[in-house]
C-alpha positions as CSV (number, residue, x, y, z in Angstrom):
1,M,93.1,169.4,49.3
2,L,96.1,169.1,47.0
3,L,99.5,170.4,48.1
4,F,102.9,170.3,46.3
5,K,105.9,169.4,48.5
6,H,106.0,171.8,51.4
7,A,103.6,174.4,49.9
8,S,101.3,176.2,52.2
9,E,98.7,177.1,49.6
10,Q,95.9,174.9,48.3
11,L,95.8,174.1,44.6
12,T,92.3,175.3,43.6
13,A,90.5,174.9,40.3
14,E,91.2,178.5,39.4
15,S,94.9,178.4,40.2
16,F,95.4,175.0,38.5
17,R,93.6,176.2,35.3
18,A,96.1,179.1,35.2
19,L,99.0,176.8,35.6
20,R,97.6,174.3,33.1
21,D,97.3,177.1,30.6
22,Q,101.1,177.5,31.0
23,G,101.8,173.8,30.4
24,A,101.5,172.3,33.9
25,W,99.9,168.9,34.5
26,I,99.0,166.6,37.3
27,E,100.2,163.0,37.4
28,T,98.0,160.8,39.6
29,D,96.6,157.3,40.0
30,R,93.3,158.9,41.1
31,P,92.3,161.5,38.6
32,A,88.7,161.7,39.7
33,A,89.9,162.4,43.3
34,A,92.3,165.1,42.1
35,R,89.5,166.8,40.1
36,A,87.1,166.6,43.1
37,A,89.8,168.0,45.5
38,M,90.3,171.1,43.3
39,G,86.6,171.5,42.3
40,L,87.2,170.8,38.6
41,E,84.5,169.3,36.3
42,P,84.5,165.5,36.3
43,D,85.7,165.4,32.7
44,E,88.1,168.4,32.8
45,S,91.7,167.8,31.8
46,L,94.5,167.5,34.3
47,G,96.8,168.7,31.5
48,E,99.2,166.9,29.3
49,P,103.0,167.1,29.2
50,A,104.1,168.9,26.1
51,D,106.8,166.3,25.6
52,P,106.0,162.8,27.0
53,E,109.7,162.0,27.0
54,L,110.1,164.7,29.6
55,V,108.1,162.6,32.0
56,M,110.4,159.6,31.6
57,S,113.7,161.6,31.6
58,G,113.0,164.4,34.1
59,P,115.1,165.2,37.1
60,G,115.4,162.4,39.6
61,L,114.3,159.6,37.2
């Protein structure tokens, strides 16, 4: 099960795909575990940041 902060809903394959289509991505050291937890295909994308600099300069970094 994947949760974000204090969320009460599980992130499912269906909900993640909808978010990914809008530009969301998952950063993890265990991509296979994240895919398995959501029920994604083993080679399915976890998304990519539109701007890699955003990852390095986002809030709190």
